[in-house]
C-alpha positions in Angstrom: 39.7 60.8 -60.8 43.0 58.9 -61.2 44.8 59.1 -64.5 45.2 56.1 -66.8 48.9 55.9 -65.7 47.9 56.0 -62.0 45.2 53.3 -62.6 47.7 51.0 -64.4 50.2 51.5 -61.6 47.6 50.7 -59.0 46.4 47.6 -60.9 50.0 46.3 -61.2 50.5 47.0 -57.5 47.4 45.0 -56.6 48.7 42.2 -58.9 52.0 42.3 -57.1 50.3 42.2 -53.7 48.4 39.0 -54.9 51.7 37.3 -55.7 53.3 38.5 -52.4 50.4 37.1 -50.5 50.8 33.8 -52.5 54.5 33.5 -51.9 54.2 34.4 -48.2 51.3 32.0 -47.9 49.4 34.9 -46.2 45.7 33.9 -46.2 44.6 37.2 -44.5 46.4 39.3 -47.1 44.9 37.2 -49.9 41.4 37.6 -48.5 41.8 41.4 -48.4 42.7 41.4 -52.1 39.5 39.8 -53.3 36.3 41.8 -53.9 33.8 41.7 -51.1 30.7 43.0 -52.9 31.2 41.9 -56.5 31.0 38.4 -57.9 34.3 36.5 -57.9 35.6 33.5 -59.8 38.8 31.5 -59.3 40.0 28.6 -61.4 43.1 26.9 -60.0 44.9 24.5 -62.4 42.9 21.2 -62.5 40.2 22.5 -60.2 36.5 23.2 -61.1 35.6 26.9 -61.1 35.0 28.4 -57.6 32.1 30.8 -57.9 31.6 32.0 -54.3 33.9 34.3 -52.3 33.9 32.0 -49.3 34.9 29.0 -51.5 37.7 31.1 -53.1 39.1 32.2 -49.8 38.9 28.7 -48.4 40.8 27.4 -51.5 43.7 29.7 -50.8 43.7 28.6 -47.1 43.9 25.0 -48.3 46.7 25.7 -50.8 48.7 27.7 -48.2 48.3 24.8 -45.7 49.9 22.4 -48.1 53.6 22.0 -47.0 54.4 20.7 -50.4 53.1 23.8 -52.2 56.0 24.9 -54.4 57.4 28.4 -54.5 56.1 30.5 -57.4 57.6 33.5 -59.2 55.5 35.9 -61.2 56.9 37.5 -64.4 56.1 39.2 -67.7 53.0 41.0 -66.4 51.0 43.0 -68.8 48.0 45.1 -67.7 45.0 46.3 -69.7 42.4 48.8 -68.4 38.8 48.4 -69.3 37.1 51.3 -67.4 36.5 50.1 -63.8 37.9 46.7 -64.8 41.5 45.7 -65.5 43.1 42.5 -66.8 46.6 41.4 -65.9 48.2 38.6 -67.9 51.4 37.1 -66.6 53.5 34.0 -66.2 53.7 32.0 -63.0 57.0 30.1 -62.9 57.2 27.0 -60.7 60.2 24.8 -60.2 59.0 22.3 -62.8 56.3 24.2 -64.8 55.2 27.5 -66.2 51.6 28.6 -66.0 49.9 31.5 -67.7 47.6 33.5 -65.5 44.8 36.0 -66.0 44.0 38.1 -63.1 41.0 40.4 -63.3 40.5 43.4 -61.0 37.5 45.7 -60.5 37.3 49.0 -58.8 35.4 48.4 -55.5 35.0 51.2 -53.0 37.9 53.1 -54.7 40.4 50.3 -54.6 41.3 47.6 -57.2 40.1 44.3 -55.9 40.5 40.8 -57.6 37.4 39.4 -59.1 38.9 36.6 -61.2 42.0 34.5 -61.2 42.7 31.6 -63.6 46.0 29.9 -64.3 46.8 27.0 -66.6 49.9 25.1 -67.8 51.9 26.7 -70.6 54.0 24.7 -73.1 57.6 25.9 -73.3 57.1 26.6 -77.0 54.4 29.2 -76.2 57.1 31.2 -74.3 58.8 31.9 -77.6 55.8 33.3 -79.4 56.0 36.7 -81.0 55.0 39.9 -79.1 51.3 40.7 -79.4 50.2 43.4 -81.9 50.9 47.0 -80.8 47.2 47.7 -80.2 47.1 45.0 -77.5 50.2 46.2 -75.7 50.0 49.0 -73.1 
């Protein structure tokens, strides 16, 4: 059984792989990151919730096919373990906006797979908020 430290590292690696697939517009890599046997949900900014794996994967294909899709940089990730689930909260920095994202992973067949992604606009004032309480930090 992996240690907590190993699990956190694996979750952060899965999160990094998500943003690598996003930045490289790699639909095949993105599809591999999402759970195959567990329910999945994806909420892109301004979109209705996507509640079916096929719809989620198709949404990424559509996003990657858009030549005007801006580059995105991920930063300030923070992971939280919840048994066989993990949350990663981070910022997604676009050329003209900053989004806050929650990425949820579940252990599926021994690997951390994405089961939920949601991002939404963040006001610049929110970036200057205080650190969360110590019990919420890892």
